[in-house]
N, C-alpha and C positions, 0 to 999 in steps of 0.2 A: 504494500500500500504506500502510495506517495505521501511524503510529509506535507501536511496541510499547514499553512501559515496560521500561527496562533491568533494573529490580529483578526483574521476573517472569522474564526470560531468564536472569539470573544464578542464580536459584533453580532453574530447570529445568536449567541447566548443572551445578550441584552435584549434582542428583539423577541425571542420566543421562549426563553427559559426563566427560571427563578434564581435569584442570587442576592447576596448582601454585599454592599460596598463598605470598605473601611476596615481598619485593623480591629477596632473594638467589637464591631458586629461580627466579624469573622471569628474572633476568639469566642464570642458567645455561641455562635453556630457550631463551632467545634465542641464546645462543652456540652451543648444540648444534643449532639449527635446528628445534627441536620446536614452538615456539610459533606458533600461527596468528593470535593476537590477544592484546593485553595490555590489561587494565583497571587503571587506577591511581586511587587516592583523590585527591580534590582537595587535601587537606592533606598529601600526601606531602612529606617533607623535600626542599628544592630540589636539593641535591646528588645525592640518590638519583634524583629525578625526571629530572634531566639525564642521568644515566648510563643509565637505562632508555630514555629517548627516543632517545639517541644510538645505543644498541645495536639498538633496534627499527628505526631508520632504516636502519642498515647491513644488517639482516636483511630489510628490506622487509616489516615486520609492522605492521599498523595498531594504533594506540593510542587507547583511549577513556578519557576522564577522567570518572570517576564523580562525579556532582554532590554527593555527600555526603562526610563525613569517613571516615577509616579505620575508626572504630568502627561507623559505619553500613554500610560495605562488609562488615565482618565479620558483622554481624547479618543482612544480606541473604544472605550465604553460609551462614548457619546456624551460625556460630561464636560463641563467647562471648568472643572476643578481637578486637582490631583487626587488620585486614588492609590493608596498604598497596598491594598489587598482586596481580593474578590473571593467570596465563598460561594461556590457553585452548589445550589440546592437541588435544582432540576435543570438538566442540560437543554430541555426543549428540543428543537430540531437540529441543534448544533452537534458536532461530533467531538466536543472538547474533552470528554472523558476518555475517548479512544487515544488521545495524545499521550497518555501516561502508561498505556499498555505496551 
């Protein structure tokens, strides 16, 4: 299977799926067991990144590091603000969960 650009899958997720934006909401989704996958920006603050990675490991949830900055992740998600993390709750018609397999 050809590698699908993560940008396109995030845009499709935002249109058709369910997700939470931001590190705090992502941490809550991981704690509640709602998140199926987490996407974090490459420039996420180190302390926050460690907290997300630790909680994702406990919840057995895959984490993908977005190659761009949080501003870029926000733009890909169609937002006018920076987004440090996205918790995927339901992938909708995107194939974003297949990217970690």
